[in-house]
Structures are given as C-alpha cells and as structure tokens.
C-alpha positions in Angstrom: -20.3 22.9 -18.7 -18.5 21.7 -15.6 -19.6 18.2 -14.4 -20.9 18.4 -10.8 -22.3 14.9 -10.6 -21.1 11.9 -12.7 -23.0 8.8 -13.7 -23.1 6.4 -10.8 -21.9 8.9 -8.2 -23.8 8.3 -4.9 -25.7 11.2 -3.4 -26.9 11.8 0.1 -29.6 9.1 -0.4 -27.0 6.5 -1.3 -28.6 6.0 -4.7 -26.3 6.1 -7.7 -26.9 9.0 -10.2 -28.6 7.8 -13.4 -27.2 10.7 -15.4 -24.7 13.5 -15.3 -25.3 17.0 -13.9 -23.5 19.9 -15.5 -23.2 23.5 -14.2 -23.4 25.8 -17.2 -22.9 29.5 -17.9 -25.9 31.7 -17.9 -27.9 31.7 -21.2 -25.6 28.9 -22.6 -26.8 27.2 -25.8 -27.5 23.5 -25.5 -26.6 21.2 -28.4 -27.6 17.6 -28.9 -25.0 14.9 -28.2 -26.4 12.6 -30.9 -28.6 12.4 -33.9 -32.2 11.7 -33.1 -35.9 12.3 -33.3 -37.5 14.7 -30.7 -40.1 12.6 -28.9 -40.8 15.0 -26.0 -40.1 18.8 -25.8 -41.7 20.8 -23.0 -42.0 21.5 -19.3 -41.8 18.5 -16.9 -42.4 18.7 -13.1 -39.7 20.9 -11.5 -37.1 20.0 -14.1 -37.5 23.1 -16.3 -37.8 22.4 -20.0 -37.1 18.7 -20.8 -36.2 17.2 -24.1 -36.1 13.5 -25.0 -34.4 12.3 -28.2 -34.9 8.9 -29.7 -31.4 8.0 -31.0 -32.5 4.7 -32.5 -31.8 1.0 -31.5 -33.5 1.5 -28.1 -31.3 4.5 -27.1 -32.9 7.7 -25.7 -31.3 10.9 -24.4 -32.9 13.1 -21.8 -31.8 16.7 -21.4 -33.4 18.7 -18.6 -33.1 22.0 -16.8 -33.3 24.3 -19.9 -35.2 27.5 -19.9 -36.1 27.3 -23.6 -36.4 24.6 -26.2 -35.9 25.5 -29.8 -37.0 22.3 -31.5 -40.4 20.7 -32.1 -41.9 17.3 -31.4 -41.2 15.0 -34.3 -38.2 17.0 -35.6 -35.0 15.2 -36.5 -31.8 16.8 -35.1 -28.2 16.2 -35.9 -25.3 15.8 -33.4 -24.1 19.3 -32.3 -27.3 21.0 -33.4 -28.6 23.7 -31.0 -31.8 22.5 -29.3 -32.3 25.0 -26.5 -30.8 27.3 -24.0 -30.2 27.6 -20.3 -31.5 30.5 -18.3 -29.7 33.1 -16.3 -29.9 31.1 -13.1 -30.8 27.6 -11.9 -34.4 26.7 -12.6 -34.4 23.0 -12.1 -34.4 20.8 -9.1 -32.5 17.8 -10.4 -30.2 15.5 -8.5 -28.1 16.1 -5.4 -26.5 19.4 -6.3 -25.5 22.1 -3.9 -28.8 24.0 -3.5 -27.0 27.2 -2.7 -25.6 27.3 -6.2 -27.6 29.6 -8.6 -25.7 28.5 -11.7 -27.9 27.0 -14.4 -27.9 23.2 -14.2 -28.2 20.8 -17.2 -29.1 17.2 -16.5 -28.2 14.6 -19.1 -29.3 11.0 -19.0 -28.7 8.3 -21.6 -31.0 5.3 -21.7 -31.0 1.9 -23.5 -34.2 -0.1 -23.6 -35.6 2.0 -20.7 -32.6 1.6 -18.4 -30.1 4.4 -17.6 -26.5 3.7 -19.0 -23.1 5.2 -18.6 -22.8 8.0 -21.1 -19.0 8.1 -21.2 -18.7 6.2 -24.5 -21.0 8.7 -26.2 -18.8 11.8 -25.5 -16.0 12.6 -27.9 -12.8 14.1 -26.7 -12.3 17.7 -27.9 -9.4 17.9 -30.3 -7.5 21.0 -29.2 -4.8 20.7 -31.9 -5.2 22.9 -34.9 -4.8 21.6 -38.4 -1.5 22.6 -40.0 -1.5 24.1 -43.4 1.0 22.3 -45.6 1.2 25.0 -48.3 
C-alpha cells in the first residue's frame, strides 16, 4: 500500500502516530511482516478485523482495518504468509487519515515490551533487480 501516515507523524491532536497507516487497493491480501504466533484475531472496536502477532522477545505486531482474517488464534505464521484481506472500501476509523477517502486503510503497529516502536528497521527493501542466468 501507499503510506499515508508514518510512525511519529503528528496529527491534528499533536500526538505522534504510534504506527503507520497504509492506503491499500480494494480486496488486497495482507501478509505478515514477521514470523509469529497469533495471539488475537477478530473484531475490535471500530478498527475492523484486528490481528496481533507475538514475534518473540517482547515484540508484538498489530494489523488492523482488515475485512477478513484467515488465521486462527494460536496459529504460527511465517513472514510473508497471507493472514487476511482488505475490503472493497474503508471500514476502520484508525488514526488521522483523510475521512473523505474511501480506500481501504491498513494500520500497522510494532510494539516492544508494550511500547510502540519505529517499524522502519523491520521492513526489507524490495529487490527490483532480476537474477541473471549465467548459462
């Protein structure tokens, strides 16, 4: 998706964002950014479907705004594994995002020992170069 709000960006309230907000395409598949155990999977307040992964060593990852979750409580998931999908339009009210937008919104928050942390080190750069065949 396209990042709308970055970690630490200040919204109208002046409070820094505790996670990142991504505008996605309708019905996009959501994959996990890390290996982990599913410790929560279901609806939460007005955030749509919410997923919490325990990535070990005090790290947790929160994914919110999905229309559907495809994993179960207690399941272990691998990085890049599909865990859910977005809807056709925005269903969650997360963060300070343009409310006139109807694009689906995915909220991602990384936590360490209960505190939100900058997720930048967790993201891998996409390698756009193709491997060359030496034969």
